[in-house]
LUMMAR-76039 format. One record per residue (C-alpha): x, y, z. Coordinates in Angstrom, 2 decimals, decimal comma. Example, Ala and Ser with C-alpha at 12.3 -4.5 7.8 and 13.67 -1.06 7.14 Angstrom:
BEGIN
PT    east   north      up
PT   12,30   -4,50    7,80
PT   13,67   -1,06    7,14
***
This chain:
BEGIN
PT    east   north      up
PT  -80,49  -15,28   26,31
PT  -79,00  -11,99   27,50
PT  -77,79  -12,05   31,11
PT  -78,64   -8,89   33,04
PT  -76,53   -7,35   35,78
PT  -77,08   -9,32   39,00
PT  -78,70   -6,54   41,00
PT  -79,93   -7,66   44,43
PT  -83,68   -7,02   44,50
PT  -85,10   -5,79   47,78
PT  -88,34   -4,84   49,47
PT  -88,92   -2,39   52,29
PT  -90,03   -3,98   55,58
PT  -92,86   -1,43   55,86
PT  -94,59   -3,30   53,04
PT  -95,05   -6,11   55,57
PT  -95,16   -4,55   59,04
PT  -95,19   -1,14   60,68
PT  -92,83   -1,84   63,58
PT  -89,74   -3,90   64,41
PT  -91,11   -6,20   67,10
PT  -89,89   -9,80   67,02
PT  -93,13  -11,02   65,42
PT  -93,16   -8,22   62,83
PT  -89,56   -8,84   61,82
PT  -90,21  -12,59   61,63
PT  -93,11  -11,97   59,28
PT  -91,18   -9,46   57,17
PT  -88,23  -11,80   56,70
PT  -90,42  -14,79   55,86
PT  -92,58  -12,84   53,40
PT  -89,51  -11,32   51,75
PT  -88,00  -14,74   51,15
PT  -91,31  -16,21   49,96
PT  -91,73  -13,41   47,42
PT  -88,30  -14,13   45,96
PT  -86,47  -10,98   47,07
PT  -82,78  -11,04   47,91
PT  -82,78   -8,21   50,43
PT  -84,95   -6,71   53,16
PT  -84,64   -3,04   54,01
PT  -85,20   -2,43   57,70
PT  -86,14    1,06   58,80
PT  -84,53    1,88   62,14
PT  -87,23    4,36   63,17
PT  -88,30    1,81   65,81
PT  -84,77    0,91   66,87
PT  -85,53    0,70   70,60
PT  -87,90   -2,21   69,94
PT  -85,64   -4,10   67,53
PT  -84,11   -7,33   68,84
PT  -81,00   -7,18   66,69
PT  -79,66  -10,66   67,47
PT  -83,06  -12,24   66,76
PT  -83,43  -10,31   63,51
PT  -79,98  -11,36   62,32
PT  -80,75  -15,00   63,07
PT  -83,96  -14,79   61,04
PT  -82,23  -13,10   58,11
PT  -79,42  -15,63   58,01
PT  -81,81  -18,57   58,32
PT  -83,68  -17,40   55,21
PT  -80,52  -16,25   53,36
PT  -81,95  -12,74   53,09
PT  -79,51   -9,81   53,04
PT  -80,30   -6,63   54,94
PT  -79,91   -2,90   54,34
PT  -80,85   -0,36   57,00
PT  -82,36    3,08   56,61
PT  -83,61    5,92   58,74
PT  -84,45    9,59   58,90
PT  -84,00   11,90   61,88
PT  -86,41   13,89   64,05
PT  -86,49   17,66   64,52
PT  -85,19   17,29   68,06
PT  -82,28   15,17   66,78
PT  -81,45   16,98   63,54
PT  -77,77   17,07   62,51
PT  -78,50   20,00   60,18
PT  -79,71   22,15   63,07
PT  -77,90   25,28   64,28
PT  -78,42   24,05   67,86
PT  -75,42   22,10   69,17
PT  -77,50   20,00   71,59
PT  -79,91   18,99   68,82
PT  -77,02   18,06   66,53
PT  -75,44   15,95   69,27
PT  -78,68   14,02   69,78
PT  -78,82   13,34   66,05
PT  -75,21   12,21   66,01
PT  -75,90    9,74   68,83
PT  -78,94    8,40   67,00
PT  -76,87    7,87   63,86
PT  -74,10    6,19   65,86
PT  -76,65    3,82   67,41
PT  -78,07    3,10   63,95
PT  -74,63    2,34   62,57
PT  -73,98   -0,07   65,45
PT  -77,31   -1,81   64,80
PT  -76,57   -2,10   61,08
PT  -73,21   -3,70   61,82
PT  -74,75   -6,11   64,34
PT  -77,41   -7,11   61,82
PT  -74,71   -7,97   59,30
PT  -75,71   -5,11   57,02
PT  -73,34   -3,29   54,72
PT  -75,53   -0,29   53,90
PT  -76,98    2,42   56,15
PT  -78,93    4,92   54,08
PT  -81,75    7,44   54,18
PT  -82,08   11,11   55,07
PT  -79,10   10,81   57,39
PT  -78,36   14,51   57,00
PT  -81,56   16,09   58,42
PT  -84,91   15,56   60,05
PT  -87,55   13,93   57,88
PT  -90,26   16,57   57,60
PT  -91,24   19,92   56,15
PT  -89,01   22,81   57,14
PT  -90,15   26,43   57,37
PT  -86,94   27,86   55,92
PT  -83,84   26,84   53,94
PT  -80,96   25,09   55,66
PT  -78,44   27,56   57,05
PT  -74,76   27,54   56,18
PT  -73,99   26,53   59,76
PT  -76,60   23,78   59,71
PT  -75,22   22,26   56,52
PT  -71,71   22,41   57,97
PT  -72,96   20,58   61,07
PT  -74,44   17,83   58,91
PT  -71,18   17,50   56,96
PT  -69,16   17,27   60,18
PT  -71,39   14,58   61,73
PT  -71,55   12,49   58,55
PT  -67,81   12,73   58,01
PT  -67,22   11,28   61,46
PT  -69,93    8,66   60,93
PT  -68,45    7,60   57,58
PT  -65,02    7,15   59,15
PT  -66,54    4,99   61,88
PT  -68,52    3,04   59,28
PT  -65,35    2,21   57,35
PT  -64,18    0,06   60,26
PT  -67,37   -2,02   59,93
PT  -67,25   -2,29   56,14
PT  -70,43   -0,20   55,90
PT  -71,33    2,30   53,19
PT  -73,47    5,34   54,00
PT  -76,15    6,38   51,53
PT  -77,42    9,91   50,99
PT  -81,04    9,43   49,98
PT  -82,37   12,32   47,95
PT  -85,78   13,32   49,30
PT  -88,33   15,87   48,14
PT  -88,78   19,42   49,41
PT  -91,57   18,41   51,78
PT  -89,31   15,96   53,63
PT  -85,99   17,84   53,84
PT  -84,40   21,18   53,01
PT  -80,86   19,83   52,62
PT  -80,80   17,48   49,60
PT  -83,58   17,53   46,98
PT  -81,71   16,72   43,75
PT  -78,94   14,43   42,57
PT  -76,56   17,33   42,05
PT  -77,15   18,55   45,62
PT  -76,42   15,04   46,89
PT  -73,19   14,93   44,90
PT  -72,17   18,27   46,39
PT  -72,87   17,00   49,91
PT  -70,93   13,80   49,25
PT  -68,02   15,88   47,93
PT  -68,07   17,95   51,13
PT  -67,99   14,78   53,27
PT  -65,18   13,46   51,05
PT  -65,15    9,86   52,28
PT  -64,97    6,92   49,88
PT  -67,73    4,96   51,64
PT  -70,43    7,60   51,03
PT  -72,68    6,92   48,04
PT  -75,78    8,38   46,42
PT  -79,24    6,86   46,89
PT  -81,82    7,64   44,18
PT  -85,57    7,22   44,75
PT  -87,97    7,45   41,79
PT  -90,82    8,75   43,98
PT  -88,77   11,74   45,10
PT  -87,15   12,20   41,66
PT  -90,61   12,57   40,14
PT  -91,17   15,65   42,30
PT  -87,76   17,32   42,08
PT  -85,90   16,27   38,92
PT  -86,54   17,27   35,29
PT  -86,68   13,59   34,32
PT  -85,63   10,16   35,59
PT  -82,67    9,69   33,23
PT  -80,27   12,62   33,62
PT  -79,82   12,22   37,40
PT  -78,76    8,59   36,94
PT  -76,12    9,65   34,43
PT  -75,03   12,57   36,61
PT  -74,46   10,26   39,58
PT  -72,86    7,49   37,51
PT  -70,61    5,13   39,43
PT  -71,35    6,94   42,70
PT  -74,84    5,45   42,72
PT  -75,02    2,79   45,42
PT  -78,69    2,24   46,25
PT  -82,03    2,65   44,48
PT  -85,60    2,92   45,71
PT  -88,31    2,12   43,21
PT  -91,64    3,70   44,08
PT  -94,57    4,81   41,95
PT  -95,52    8,50   41,85
PT  -98,38    7,75   44,29
PT  -96,45    4,99   46,10
PT  -98,92    2,31   45,04
PT  -98,63   -0,58   42,56
PT  -95,72   -0,16   40,15
PT  -96,86    0,68   36,64
PT -100,20    2,10   37,76
PT  -98,88    5,68   37,79
PT  -97,11    7,86   35,25
PT  -93,38    7,37   35,94
PT  -90,94    6,69   33,11
PT  -89,60    3,43   34,49
PT  -88,41    2,33   31,03
PT  -86,14    5,36   30,77
PT  -84,95    4,94   34,34
PT  -84,01    1,28   34,03
PT  -82,31    1,88   30,69
PT  -80,27    4,63   32,35
PT  -79,26    2,18   35,09
PT  -78,11   -0,22   32,35
PT  -76,19    2,60   30,65
PT  -74,07    3,19   33,78
PT  -73,82   -0,56   34,46
PT  -75,41   -0,18   37,88
PT  -75,14   -3,43   39,85
PT  -76,23   -2,34   43,33
PT  -79,45   -3,07   45,22
PT  -82,83   -2,06   43,80
PT  -85,48   -1,95   46,51
PT  -89,24   -1,60   46,19
PT  -90,77    0,91   48,61
PT  -94,47    1,55   49,23
PT  -96,46    2,72   52,24
PT -100,03    2,25   53,45
PT -101,66    3,09   56,76
PT -103,10   -0,43   56,58
PT  -99,63   -1,42   57,82
PT  -97,99    1,70   59,24
PT  -98,51    2,88   62,80
PT -100,44    6,18   62,86
PT  -97,44    8,30   63,89
PT  -95,23    7,09   61,06
PT  -98,13    7,19   58,62
PT  -98,65   10,86   59,49
PT  -94,93   11,62   59,20
PT  -94,94   10,18   55,67
PT  -98,21   11,95   54,76
PT -100,03    8,71   53,94
PT -103,53   10,21   53,79
PT -105,05    7,58   51,47
PT -104,37    3,91   50,96
PT -103,68    2,40   47,55
PT -103,35   -1,13   48,93
PT -104,26   -3,11   52,03
PT -102,29   -6,36   51,53
PT  -98,53   -6,31   51,03
PT  -98,27   -9,82   49,54
PT  -99,79   -9,21   46,08
PT  -98,20   -5,75   46,00
PT  -94,72   -7,19   46,61
PT  -95,19  -10,14   44,24
PT  -96,17   -7,75   41,47
PT  -93,20   -5,49   42,27
PT  -90,76   -8,42   42,11
PT  -91,97   -9,34   38,64
PT  -92,01   -5,69   37,55
PT  -88,40   -5,09   38,61
PT  -87,09   -8,25   36,98
PT  -88,94   -7,56   33,72
PT  -87,59   -4,01   33,46
PT  -84,04   -5,13   34,25
PT  -84,24   -7,86   31,62
PT  -85,64   -5,45   29,02
PT  -82,99   -2,82   29,74
PT  -80,20   -5,44   29,54
PT  -81,51   -6,67   26,20
PT  -81,67   -3,12   24,81
PT  -78,16   -2,34   26,06
PT  -76,82   -5,48   24,36
PT  -78,58   -4,64   21,11
***
């Protein structure tokens, strides 16, 4: 039997619950462990309501690792030209880094470089420079906690700063810190990239986190994405980092977040069968890609 790379397999907490209350986190951790995942991704959009010490206790009791993610708001956008807005975004990122460290996490990722939403114009030179400055400082602070920052590549309707793998590499080069990695997401890649293979090879050993989502963010395999090509590309670069399933439904999300993510129709109403199917789907594709690479 061919042994595949031991990628930690994760699931986004928004598959289970739309907030970070004590009860919601308890359910998310328990369901993640029951479904056989190694890692739970916690979105820090609801950070004010997250009991960090309680969440860490739950995670450790179930032996579930944690990664944290977030986007920013337009009034706290580090890619803004407005100094006050940039400072609010920097404070939000600093608070998120502190929470990640207190949770025992080693990854803070997402659209850390801008607000999560549709912009009316391209990012300005000054705005991009502001984002680079804030993230450089954040990365240096993160080094002291053993935390890696991820630059998640999002589509044109969710950011105007980073839409492709090559743009993410350029931003990472500008930040120029060793603990900044690239985060690929198949849902966003389907919109912005020519295919799902070349970006993986372009990023290579700078890839540090992966989101797996269908083109409509529903059940994996029910859309049109080339997951075979994508997983084979991951095998080609010997990627061994986390691979996390991400899917959203307003059956779980609070209305505000659902609207922010443009979830206008629901492709599922129960996260348990969705996640169980995703766990099997990820493992099968990793095993197949490992076998092909060996052959």
